[in-house]
Every structure is written in structure tokens, then in C-alpha cells.
A tleap script that builds the chain and sets N, CA, C and O, in Angstrom:
source leaprc.protein.ff14SB
mol = sequence {
  NMET VAL ASP ASN GLU LEU ARG GLU GLN ALA
  HIE ASP VAL ASP VAL THR VAL TRP VAL GLY
  LYS SER GLY ILE GLU ALA VAL THR ASP GLU
  LEU ARG ASP GLN LEU GLY ASP ARG LYS LEU
  VAL LYS VAL LYS PHE LEU ARG ALA ALA ARG
  GLY GLY SER SER THR GLU GLU LEU ALA ASP
  GLU LEU ALA GLU ALA VAL ASN ALA THR LEU
  VAL GLU THR ARG GLY ASN THR ALA VAL PHE
  CHIE
}
set mol.1.N position { 19.261 6.492 2.267 }
set mol.1.CA position { 19.604 6.326 0.857 }
set mol.1.C position { 18.687 5.296 0.189 }
set mol.1.O position { 18.174 5.529 -0.906 }
set mol.2.N position { 18.493 4.186 0.843 }
set mol.2.CA position { 17.651 3.135 0.285 }
set mol.2.C position { 16.228 3.644 0.088 }
set mol.2.O position { 15.593 3.329 -0.919 }
set mol.3.N position { 15.717 4.431 1.041 }
set mol.3.CA position { 14.363 4.960 0.934 }
set mol.3.C position { 14.192 5.798 -0.329 }
set mol.3.O position { 13.188 5.667 -1.031 }
set mol.4.N position { 15.158 6.649 -0.620 }
set mol.4.CA position { 15.066 7.473 -1.820 }
set mol.4.C position { 15.082 6.624 -3.078 }
set mol.4.O position { 14.358 6.913 -4.032 }
set mol.5.N position { 15.903 5.576 -3.090 }
set mol.5.CA position { 15.948 4.675 -4.241 }
set mol.5.C position { 14.595 3.996 -4.429 }
set mol.5.O position { 14.099 3.890 -5.551 }
set mol.6.N position { 14.002 3.538 -3.334 }
set mol.6.CA position { 12.697 2.881 -3.421 }
set mol.6.C position { 11.630 3.857 -3.896 }
set mol.6.O position { 10.770 3.492 -4.698 }
set mol.7.N position { 11.677 5.086 -3.412 }
set mol.7.CA position { 10.699 6.097 -3.841 }
set mol.7.C position { 10.815 6.361 -5.337 }
set mol.7.O position { 9.810 6.501 -6.034 }
set mol.8.N position { 12.067 6.428 -5.827 }
set mol.8.CA position { 12.270 6.654 -7.256 }
set mol.8.C position { 11.715 5.484 -8.064 }
set mol.8.O position { 11.079 5.690 -9.097 }
set mol.9.N position { 11.951 4.265 -7.602 }
set mol.9.CA position { 11.440 3.084 -8.298 }
set mol.9.C position { 9.916 3.029 -8.229 }
set mol.9.O position { 9.263 2.583 -9.172 }
set mol.10.N position { 9.356 3.479 -7.117 }
set mol.10.CA position { 7.907 3.435 -6.921 }
set mol.10.C position { 7.180 4.310 -7.928 }
set mol.10.O position { 6.018 4.059 -8.249 }
set mol.11.N position { 7.850 5.322 -8.419 }
set mol.11.CA position { 7.237 6.238 -9.375 }
set mol.11.C position { 6.723 5.491 -10.612 }
set mol.11.O position { 5.695 5.862 -11.177 }
set mol.12.N position { 7.430 4.454 -11.028 }
set mol.12.CA position { 7.081 3.717 -12.246 }
set mol.12.C position { 6.214 2.493 -11.988 }
set mol.12.O position { 5.883 1.767 -12.925 }
set mol.13.N position { 5.843 2.253 -10.741 }
set mol.13.CA position { 5.031 1.088 -10.401 }
set mol.13.C position { 3.547 1.427 -10.564 }
set mol.13.O position { 3.090 2.483 -10.127 }
set mol.14.N position { 2.811 0.526 -11.191 }
set mol.14.CA position { 1.368 0.726 -11.342 }
set mol.14.C position { 0.628 0.203 -10.117 }
set mol.14.O position { 1.109 -0.696 -9.427 }
set mol.15.N position { -0.539 0.769 -9.856 }
set mol.15.CA position { -1.389 0.289 -8.767 }
set mol.15.C position { -1.878 -1.113 -9.117 }
set mol.15.O position { -2.424 -1.331 -10.198 }
set mol.16.N position { -1.683 -2.069 -8.198 }
set mol.16.CA position { -2.136 -3.440 -8.446 }
set mol.16.C position { -3.080 -3.940 -7.364 }
set mol.16.O position { -3.648 -5.025 -7.487 }
set mol.17.N position { -3.253 -3.145 -6.291 }
set mol.17.CA position { -4.182 -3.519 -5.220 }
set mol.17.C position { -5.059 -2.305 -4.916 }
set mol.17.O position { -4.561 -1.194 -4.736 }
set mol.18.N position { -6.369 -2.536 -4.861 }
set mol.18.CA position { -7.310 -1.464 -4.533 }
set mol.18.C position { -8.039 -1.838 -3.254 }
set mol.18.O position { -8.562 -2.946 -3.135 }
set mol.19.N position { -8.076 -0.913 -2.294 }
set mol.19.CA position { -8.792 -1.131 -1.045 }
set mol.19.C position { -10.115 -0.374 -1.152 }
set mol.19.O position { -10.133 0.845 -1.317 }
set mol.20.N position { -11.223 -1.116 -1.057 }
set mol.20.CA position { -12.549 -0.513 -1.173 }
set mol.20.C position { -13.315 -0.621 0.127 }
set mol.20.O position { -12.728 -0.632 1.209 }
set mol.21.N position { -14.635 -0.702 0.013 }
set mol.21.CA position { -15.484 -0.680 1.202 }
set mol.21.C position { -15.311 -1.906 2.089 }
set mol.21.O position { -15.716 -1.882 3.252 }
set mol.22.N position { -14.718 -2.977 1.567 }
set mol.22.CA position { -14.477 -4.171 2.387 }
set mol.22.C position { -13.298 -3.985 3.341 }
set mol.22.O position { -13.098 -4.789 4.252 }
set mol.23.N position { -12.527 -2.931 3.130 }
set mol.23.CA position { -11.435 -2.608 4.046 }
set mol.23.C position { -10.144 -3.354 3.766 }
set mol.23.O position { -10.040 -4.128 2.816 }
set mol.24.N position { -9.159 -3.097 4.625 }
set mol.24.CA position { -7.832 -3.665 4.389 }
set mol.24.C position { -7.789 -5.178 4.596 }
set mol.24.O position { -6.952 -5.863 4.010 }
set mol.25.N position { -8.700 -5.702 5.436 }
set mol.25.CA position { -8.713 -7.148 5.681 }
set mol.25.C position { -8.937 -7.917 4.381 }
set mol.25.O position { -8.442 -9.033 4.220 }
set mol.26.N position { -9.687 -7.315 3.455 }
set mol.26.CA position { -10.025 -7.980 2.198 }
set mol.26.C position { -8.833 -8.086 1.241 }
set mol.26.O position { -8.877 -8.868 0.291 }
set mol.27.N position { -7.767 -7.308 1.479 }
set mol.27.CA position { -6.644 -7.317 0.541 }
set mol.27.C position { -5.328 -7.788 1.151 }
set mol.27.O position { -4.309 -7.806 0.462 }
set mol.28.N position { -5.327 -8.168 2.424 }
set mol.28.CA position { -4.051 -8.531 3.053 }
set mol.28.C position { -3.406 -9.739 2.374 }
set mol.28.O position { -2.196 -9.737 2.149 }
set mol.29.N position { -4.176 -10.760 2.048 }
set mol.29.CA position { -3.588 -11.943 1.400 }
set mol.29.C position { -3.032 -11.594 0.023 }
set mol.29.O position { -1.940 -12.024 -0.347 }
set mol.30.N position { -3.799 -10.808 -0.727 }
set mol.30.CA position { -3.360 -10.414 -2.074 }
set mol.30.C position { -2.080 -9.591 -2.001 }
set mol.30.O position { -1.151 -9.817 -2.776 }
set mol.31.N position { -2.027 -8.639 -1.074 }
set mol.31.CA position { -0.825 -7.815 -0.942 }
set mol.31.C position { 0.371 -8.670 -0.526 }
set mol.31.O position { 1.473 -8.499 -1.047 }
set mol.32.N position { 0.154 -9.568 0.389 }
set mol.32.CA position { 1.233 -10.454 0.848 }
set mol.32.C position { 1.772 -11.278 -0.325 }
set mol.32.O position { 2.984 -11.422 -0.487 }
set mol.33.N position { 0.861 -11.815 -1.140 }
set mol.33.CA position { 1.269 -12.598 -2.314 }
set mol.33.C position { 2.077 -11.746 -3.291 }
set mol.33.O position { 3.122 -12.169 -3.784 }
set mol.34.N position { 1.580 -10.546 -3.559 }
set mol.34.CA position { 2.280 -9.680 -4.512 }
set mol.34.C position { 3.651 -9.261 -4.002 }
set mol.34.O position { 4.600 -9.168 -4.780 }
set mol.35.N position { 3.762 -9.009 -2.707 }
set mol.35.CA position { 5.069 -8.637 -2.143 }
set mol.35.C position { 6.046 -9.805 -2.218 }
set mol.35.O position { 7.260 -9.604 -2.259 }
set mol.36.N position { 5.512 -11.027 -2.235 }
set mol.36.CA position { 6.370 -12.195 -2.399 }
set mol.36.C position { 6.947 -12.288 -3.797 }
set mol.36.O position { 8.011 -12.871 -4.004 }
set mol.37.N position { 6.231 -11.704 -4.766 }
set mol.37.CA position { 6.633 -11.794 -6.165 }
set mol.37.C position { 7.422 -10.588 -6.665 }
set mol.37.O position { 8.171 -10.695 -7.636 }
set mol.38.N position { 7.258 -9.449 -6.009 }
set mol.38.CA position { 7.926 -8.238 -6.487 }
set mol.38.C position { 8.393 -7.370 -5.328 }
set mol.38.O position { 7.964 -7.528 -4.185 }
set mol.39.N position { 9.282 -6.455 -5.665 }
set mol.39.CA position { 9.922 -5.616 -4.647 }
set mol.39.C position { 8.974 -4.555 -4.090 }
set mol.39.O position { 8.960 -4.305 -2.884 }
set mol.40.N position { 8.184 -3.932 -4.961 }
set mol.40.CA position { 7.296 -2.844 -4.554 }
set mol.40.C position { 5.873 -3.105 -5.042 }
set mol.40.O position { 5.663 -3.593 -6.153 }
set mol.41.N position { 4.910 -2.774 -4.200 }
set mol.41.CA position { 3.507 -2.891 -4.581 }
set mol.41.C position { 2.820 -1.579 -4.233 }
set mol.41.O position { 2.965 -1.057 -3.128 }
set mol.42.N position { 2.063 -1.052 -5.206 }
set mol.42.CA position { 1.353 0.199 -5.000 }
set mol.42.C position { -0.119 -0.116 -4.731 }
set mol.42.O position { -0.746 -0.893 -5.450 }
set mol.43.N position { -0.652 0.506 -3.680 }
set mol.43.CA position { -2.026 0.266 -3.242 }
set mol.43.C position { -2.802 1.581 -3.270 }
set mol.43.O position { -2.330 2.608 -2.784 }
set mol.44.N position { -3.994 1.527 -3.844 }
set mol.44.CA position { -4.869 2.710 -3.897 }
set mol.44.C position { -5.998 2.518 -2.890 }
set mol.44.O position { -6.659 1.480 -2.871 }
set mol.45.N position { -6.210 3.530 -2.058 }
set mol.45.CA position { -7.295 3.505 -1.073 }
set mol.45.C position { -8.463 4.310 -1.629 }
set mol.45.O position { -8.393 5.535 -1.725 }
set mol.46.N position { -9.536 3.614 -1.996 }
set mol.46.CA position { -10.718 4.282 -2.542 }
set mol.46.C position { -11.470 5.015 -1.433 }
set mol.46.O position { -11.299 4.710 -0.253 }
set mol.47.N position { -12.295 5.973 -1.816 }
set mol.47.CA position { -13.014 6.788 -0.836 }
set mol.47.C position { -13.822 5.926 0.136 }
set mol.47.O position { -13.889 6.229 1.327 }
set mol.48.N position { -14.437 4.852 -0.371 }
set mol.48.CA position { -15.256 3.976 0.477 }
set mol.48.C position { -14.426 3.318 1.578 }
set mol.48.O position { -14.950 3.018 2.651 }
set mol.49.N position { -13.156 3.095 1.326 }
set mol.49.CA position { -12.286 2.443 2.315 }
set mol.49.C position { -11.862 3.417 3.402 }
set mol.49.O position { -11.671 3.033 4.556 }
set mol.50.N position { -11.717 4.675 3.022 }
set mol.50.CA position { -11.150 5.649 3.959 }
set mol.50.C position { -12.110 6.010 5.072 }
set mol.50.O position { -11.687 6.131 6.222 }
set mol.51.N position { -13.373 6.186 4.777 }
set mol.51.CA position { -14.318 6.562 5.812 }
set mol.51.C position { -13.776 7.742 6.595 }
set mol.51.O position { -13.562 8.815 6.031 }
set mol.52.N position { -13.551 7.557 7.898 }
set mol.52.CA position { -13.017 8.631 8.721 }
set mol.52.C position { -11.523 8.553 8.920 }
set mol.52.O position { -10.957 9.367 9.649 }
set mol.53.N position { -10.871 7.595 8.291 }
set mol.53.CA position { -9.427 7.403 8.466 }
set mol.53.C position { -8.646 8.091 7.355 }
set mol.53.O position { -9.155 8.292 6.252 }
set mol.54.N position { -7.418 8.443 7.659 }
set mol.54.CA position { -6.554 9.017 6.626 }
set mol.54.C position { -5.874 7.876 5.872 }
set mol.54.O position { -5.801 6.746 6.354 }
set mol.55.N position { -5.384 8.197 4.691 }
set mol.55.CA position { -4.640 7.209 3.899 }
set mol.55.C position { -3.435 6.718 4.691 }
set mol.55.O position { -3.111 5.531 4.661 }
set mol.56.N position { -2.767 7.637 5.406 }
set mol.56.CA position { -1.581 7.268 6.170 }
set mol.56.C position { -1.923 6.247 7.264 }
set mol.56.O position { -1.190 5.280 7.471 }
set mol.57.N position { -3.044 6.476 7.960 }
set mol.57.CA position { -3.454 5.545 9.018 }
set mol.57.C position { -3.750 4.161 8.444 }
set mol.57.O position { -3.309 3.147 8.985 }
set mol.58.N position { -4.496 4.131 7.351 }
set mol.58.CA position { -4.823 2.850 6.726 }
set mol.58.C position { -3.577 2.151 6.199 }
set mol.58.O position { -3.438 0.935 6.332 }
set mol.59.N position { -2.674 2.918 5.604 }
set mol.59.CA position { -1.441 2.352 5.065 }
set mol.59.C position { -0.586 1.761 6.181 }
set mol.59.O position { -0.001 0.690 6.016 }
set mol.60.N position { -0.513 2.451 7.310 }
set mol.60.CA position { 0.240 1.926 8.457 }
set mol.60.C position { -0.366 0.606 8.941 }
set mol.60.O position { 0.354 -0.354 9.215 }
set mol.61.N position { -1.705 0.570 9.042 }
set mol.61.CA position { -2.387 -0.656 9.471 }
set mol.61.C position { -2.127 -1.802 8.509 }
set mol.61.O position { -1.867 -2.930 8.928 }
set mol.62.N position { -2.198 -1.509 7.221 }
set mol.62.CA position { -1.995 -2.540 6.205 }
set mol.62.C position { -0.554 -3.045 6.227 }
set mol.62.O position { -0.318 -4.247 6.110 }
set mol.63.N position { 0.402 -2.142 6.375 }
set mol.63.CA position { 1.809 -2.545 6.446 }
set mol.63.C position { 2.032 -3.483 7.624 }
set mol.63.O position { 2.731 -4.489 7.507 }
set mol.64.N position { 1.434 -3.143 8.757 }
set mol.64.CA position { 1.566 -3.982 9.950 }
set mol.64.C position { 0.910 -5.345 9.730 }
set mol.64.O position { 1.448 -6.370 10.148 }
set mol.65.N position { -0.251 -5.355 9.074 }
set mol.65.CA position { -0.999 -6.598 8.856 }
set mol.65.C position { -0.235 -7.590 7.983 }
set mol.65.O position { -0.363 -8.800 8.169 }
set mol.66.N position { 0.561 -7.093 7.031 }
set mol.66.CA position { 1.282 -7.991 6.123 }
set mol.66.C position { 2.786 -8.007 6.404 }
set mol.66.O position { 3.559 -8.596 5.648 }
set mol.67.N position { 3.195 -7.354 7.499 }
set mol.67.CA position { 4.599 -7.304 7.888 }
set mol.67.C position { 5.465 -6.725 6.766 }
set mol.67.O position { 6.506 -7.280 6.412 }
set mol.68.N position { 5.010 -5.595 6.218 }
set mol.68.CA position { 5.726 -4.933 5.130 }
set mol.68.C position { 6.213 -3.565 5.593 }
set mol.68.O position { 5.834 -3.081 6.659 }
set mol.69.N position { 7.051 -2.961 4.779 }
set mol.69.CA position { 7.533 -1.615 5.045 }
set mol.69.C position { 6.740 -0.641 4.179 }
set mol.69.O position { 6.599 -0.840 2.972 }
set mol.70.N position { 6.230 0.403 4.803 }
set mol.70.CA position { 5.546 1.454 4.063 }
set mol.70.C position { 6.614 2.405 3.522 }
set mol.70.O position { 7.289 3.089 4.293 }
set mol.71.N position { 6.765 2.447 2.206 }
set mol.71.CA position { 7.784 3.290 1.583 }
set mol.71.C position { 7.326 4.742 1.568 }
set mol.71.O position { 8.074 5.639 1.958 }
set mol.72.N position { 6.088 4.972 1.113 }
set mol.72.CA position { 5.565 6.328 1.091 }
set mol.72.C position { 4.064 6.304 0.844 }
set mol.72.O position { 3.510 5.322 0.348 }
set mol.73.N position { 3.421 7.411 1.204 }
set mol.73.CA position { 2.031 7.626 0.803 }
set mol.73.C position { 2.000 8.938 0.032 }
set mol.73.O position { 2.705 9.894 0.358 }
set mol.74.N position { 1.172 8.955 -0.988 }
set mol.74.CA position { 1.017 10.169 -1.791 }
set mol.74.C position { -0.425 10.210 -2.248 }
set mol.74.O position { -0.879 9.342 -2.994 }
set mol.75.N position { -1.140 11.227 -1.795 }
set mol.75.CA position { -2.562 11.298 -2.117 }
set mol.75.C position { -3.283 10.120 -1.455 }
set mol.75.O position { -3.190 9.932 -0.242 }
set mol.76.N position { -3.989 9.343 -2.243 }
set mol.76.CA position { -4.715 8.183 -1.710 }
set mol.76.C position { -4.032 6.876 -2.083 }
set mol.76.O position { -4.662 5.820 -2.123 }
set mol.77.N position { -2.727 6.963 -2.357 }
set mol.77.CA position { -1.955 5.813 -2.789 }
set mol.77.C position { -0.797 5.593 -1.825 }
set mol.77.O position { -0.213 6.545 -1.307 }
set mol.78.N position { -0.471 4.310 -1.592 }
set mol.78.CA position { 0.657 3.961 -0.729 }
set mol.78.C position { 1.516 2.941 -1.450 }
set mol.78.O position { 1.025 2.152 -2.257 }
set mol.79.N position { 2.808 2.966 -1.146 }
set mol.79.CA position { 3.749 2.010 -1.733 }
set mol.79.C position { 4.347 1.180 -0.607 }
set mol.79.O position { 4.811 1.709 0.403 }
set mol.80.N position { 4.323 -0.133 -0.807 }
set mol.80.CA position { 4.836 -1.065 0.194 }
set mol.80.C position { 6.019 -1.837 -0.348 }
set mol.80.O position { 6.133 -2.084 -1.549 }
set mol.81.N position { 6.911 -2.216 0.583 }
set mol.81.CA position { 8.116 -2.979 0.240 }
set mol.81.C position { 8.177 -4.181 1.160 }
set mol.81.O position { 9.107 -4.983 1.068 }
savepdb mol mol.pdb
quit
């Protein structure tokens, strides 16, 4: 039930973190800070960041790196809680 509520709320959240060619290491501090300030953070994975990895793989790695919950991935975007 909570997951569906978070997904519905995520629909109205704007992307505030972009992962580019520097990879997820470059945004872990920023994502951690934003998660401290708000319930949901939407992250966009640019083509340069993906390389041979899928958005889901990168999102899982990023969630683990900042000790967050991955709410969903859609296209090249992920939502964290």
C-alpha cells in the first residue's frame, strides 16, 4: 500500500538530480542531502552515465550507496525514498 502511495506522489516530483558521465559517485552526497530534506527525490540517468548498464542497475547501486529505498524506475528516471 505504501509503495503505491509513494508512486502516486512521485508522479508530481520534478527531477532534481542528474547522473552524467561522472557516474553515481558524483551525486551520492547531493542525493543524500536532498533525501534529508524531502520525502522523494527523482533522479535522471543521462545516456553518458548508463554506458553498458541499465537504469535499474544504476538505480539499485545508487540506492545502496545512499542507504535509500528505490521506489520505482521509469524510462531513464528513478525515484528514491
